[in-house]
N, C-alpha and C positions, 0 to 999 in steps of 0.2 A: 583802511584795510581790515579784513576780518580773519586774519591768520590766527589770532588768539582764540577764535571760536572753536578751532579744530585741533586740540592737542592730541598727542599719542596717535599718530597716523597709522601705526600698526594695529591698533585696537580694532577687532572685528565689529564691535558694536558701533564705534565711531564711523567706520567705513560704511556700514549699512545705513547709518543715519545720514551721512553725506550723500550717498547714492540716491536714497529716497527723496531727500530735499532737492537734489540736482534735477531729478526727473520732474518734480513738482514745479520748480522754477522755470524749466524749459517750457512746460505746458502753459504757464502763465504768460511768459514773454513772447511766445510764438504768435506772429502776426501783429504785434504791437509796434508803436513808433517810439524811437529812443530820444531822450532829451540829453544824451551824452552819458559819460561815465564808462569806466572800463575801457574796452577796445573799440567802443562805438562812438559815433558822432551824432550831434543833434540832427534829427530828421531821418536817420537811418531806419529802414524797415527791418525788423528782426525776423529772420527766417530760421527754420529749424536746422538747416544744414550748417549755418554759422554757429548757432547756439550749441549744437551737439559737440563742437570742437573746443568749447571753453570749459575751464575748470569751474567748480562751484564758487570759489572766491571771486573769479572774474565775473561770473553771472550776477552775483549779488551786488557788484559795483555798478551795474547798468541801471540807469534811471529812466523808467518808462514814462511816457507822456500821460498815460492814464493814471489818475490819482488813486483809484481803487486798487489797481494792480500794484502800484508803489506801496500802498498800505499793506497789502498781502505780503509783499517781499519783506517789509519791515517786521511783520509778525513772524515770518519764517526765521529771520535773523535772530530775533529775541528767543524764539523757541530753541534754535540751535545752541545759542549761548547757554540757556538754562540747562538743557539736556547734557551738554558737554561738561558743564560744571558739576552736574549730578554724577556723571560717570567718573569724573576726576575724583570726586569726594569718596565714592565707593571704592575706587582703586586705591586711594591713599589709606582708607580704613583697612582694607585687606592687607596692604603692605605693612601697616603698623602692627597688625595682629601677628604677622609672621616674624617681624623683626623684634618685637618686644618679648623678652624672656619672662618666665614665671619664677618668682622667688619661692623656693622650697624651704620648708622648716628644717631645723638641724637634724641630721641623721637620715633625711629622705633623699634618695638618689634619683628616683624616677616616679612620676605619677602617670598612670594610665586611666583615661576617662573613656568609658564605653556608653554610647547612647543607643537605646533600642527603640525602633519605631514599631509600635504595637497597634494593629488595626482592631479597634473595638466596635463590634456590631451594636447598633442602637437597640435599646431594650426599654421596657416600661420603667419609668422613673427618671429617664434622661431628660434633660432640658433642651428645648429647641426654640428658635426665634426667627422671625422674619426681619425685614429691613425697616420696619415702621414701629418698632417697639412692641410688636405683637409676639409675646413670648408665652410659653406654656410647657407643660410636662407631658411626656408620652404616657397615655393611660393604658393602651392596649395595642398589641400587634397581631394582626389577623393574616391568615393565608390569603394569597392574592385572589383566589376564587370566591372568598367570602366578602371581598370589598364591593362597595357599590359600583355599578357599571352603567354605561350609557346603552342606547338601543343597539349599537354595533358590538356590544360586548367588551368595550375597552374599559378597564377598571381605573379608578382613581388611585393615586399613589398615597395620598394622605388626606385625612378628614380633620378639619379644624372646627373647634367649637364656635358657633356663631356668636355666642355671648361675649367673645373677646373683642368684637367690633364696637357695640354701643358702650361697653364699660370703659374703654380707653378712647373712644371717638377718633380712632386713627383710620379714616376711610381710605388712606393711601394704599393699604393692602388690597382693598377691593378694586381700586383702579388698576393696580399692578396685575391683579388676577385677570381682569377683563382685557387689559392690553396684551398680556401673554397669550390669552386665548385667541385674540385677533391675529397676533403674529403667527401662531401655529396654524390657525385656520387658513390664513393666506398662503402659507407654505404648502398645506395639503391641497389647496385649490390649484396652485401652480404645478404640483406633482401630478395631479389628475389631468391637467391640460397637456403635460408632456407625455403621459401614458396614452392619451387619446390622439397624440400626434397632431395637435392643433398647429395652425400656421404660425410663422414667426410674427406676422402682423397682429394676430390675436394676442400673442404673448406680449408684444410691445404695447398694445393698447391697455392690457390689464396692468402691466407694470407702470404705465403712465398714470393710471387711476390711483395706484398705491402711492407713488412718490409725489406726483404733481397736483393731483386733484384733492385727495384727502390729506396727504402729508403736509401740504402747504409749501414744500420745498420745490424749487425749479431745477430739476435734474435734466441735463441734456441727453435724453435717451435717443434722440434722433441721430446723434453722432456715432452711436454704437452700430457695428456691423451685425448682420444676422447671426454670425458665429458667436459674437460677444453677447448678444441677447440670449442665445441658447445656453451659453456658459453661465451667465448671470442667473438665469432661471434655474439651472441645475444646482447652483449654490444656495438658492432660496427654498429648496424643497423641504428642508428640515424646519423652516420658519424664517420669516422676514425680520432681520435685526431692527430693533426699535430703541431709540434713546429719548428720554424726556428729562430736560434739565430741572433743577430745583427752582421753585417759585416761578417758573415759566414753562410748565409742563403742558402735556397734551390736554386739550379741553374735552369735556364729557361728550360733546357732539362729535368730535373727531374720532374718539374711541368707538362710539356707536356706529359711525360711518364705516370704520374699518371692520367692525363685526359684521355689518350688513354686507360689505364687499366680500367677506370671507364666507358668506352663506350661513351665518350664525344669527340667532335672535338678537335684536338690539338690546334686549334686557341682559344679555350675557349669561342667562340661565339655561340649564339643560335638564331634560327629564332623565332621572336616574332610577335604577332598579336595585333592590336589595339582593346582594350576591348569595345570601343564604336561603331566601325564600323565593326569589325571582319576582316578587311583587313590586309594582311601581310605587315610588314614594308619593305622598299626598300632593306635593307641589313641586314645581321646578326648583332646582338647586343651582347656586352660583358655582360654576366649574371653570377653572382656568389654570394658568401656569404662573408660579411665583417662586422666588428664591426662599429656601428654608435652610437655616444653618444649625448645625449641632453645636451646642455650647460646651464649655469645659466643665459644667456642673454634671458630672456623670454619677449615676447611682452606685456604681461599683466602688467609687472613692468615698461615698458617704456611708455605706453599709457598716464598715468597722466602727465608725463613731456612734452610729445608732445602736449597735449591739451593746455597747457599754453605757 
């Protein structure tokens, strides 16, 4: 039995977790043959009408004949157990904080703590970093019209010193930039196709190239209806979500293929123009999208120490 996987039935997070897992399990079991378990018998054909009437606990007790499906169900069970334990732990911690009193010193009747959330705009001297150990200090902040821009007049948000790449040899930031550019370029191309009112067949073929040809994954896009393809395309207009795991990430050839599919140079470089003079830079520049974080080393906190 898996009853101990699902504590606190009244918890909204647990309910959402159960419902999402239940829908996933039904999709996996639909059309499969049962080896018994739960309310089924060996050889039973699992149909959606029957599965929809079962609770999640009963669904997880069904043993499908397909070993791959059985393995997926086991993974779901482990995931549910871990997430439920995590939610329980957070709930217990909140309860402990509410139940535990604060010991006050002699003569103190009440302590009031006020926390202020202050939004600090970034300024020269603040420290920023990416996700690859590429850190640096903001040297200058320019008006948007003075920033370098492409041929369409779209300015860049931030300019990084290229010396930060060979000095630390963290080329991951370059790959992230190219991958981000490909993701945004694919989204722009999908948005253009929607504005031009291309047929659903053309959209389906383009999505198939992204997910199944270049991406290497086998997504069943044929099972989607025309309305679902249009809805998916609408969600991808801002950019195609991409994930690349550690030590098993996207290959350079895959990133180049995605760039080419998005209508961008396989080098990942773009011709930029100086926003102040309007003149073109001497050579193409690597332009893309990447995560940049503002660190806690703010210049406003360091200024008083430097004064003295």
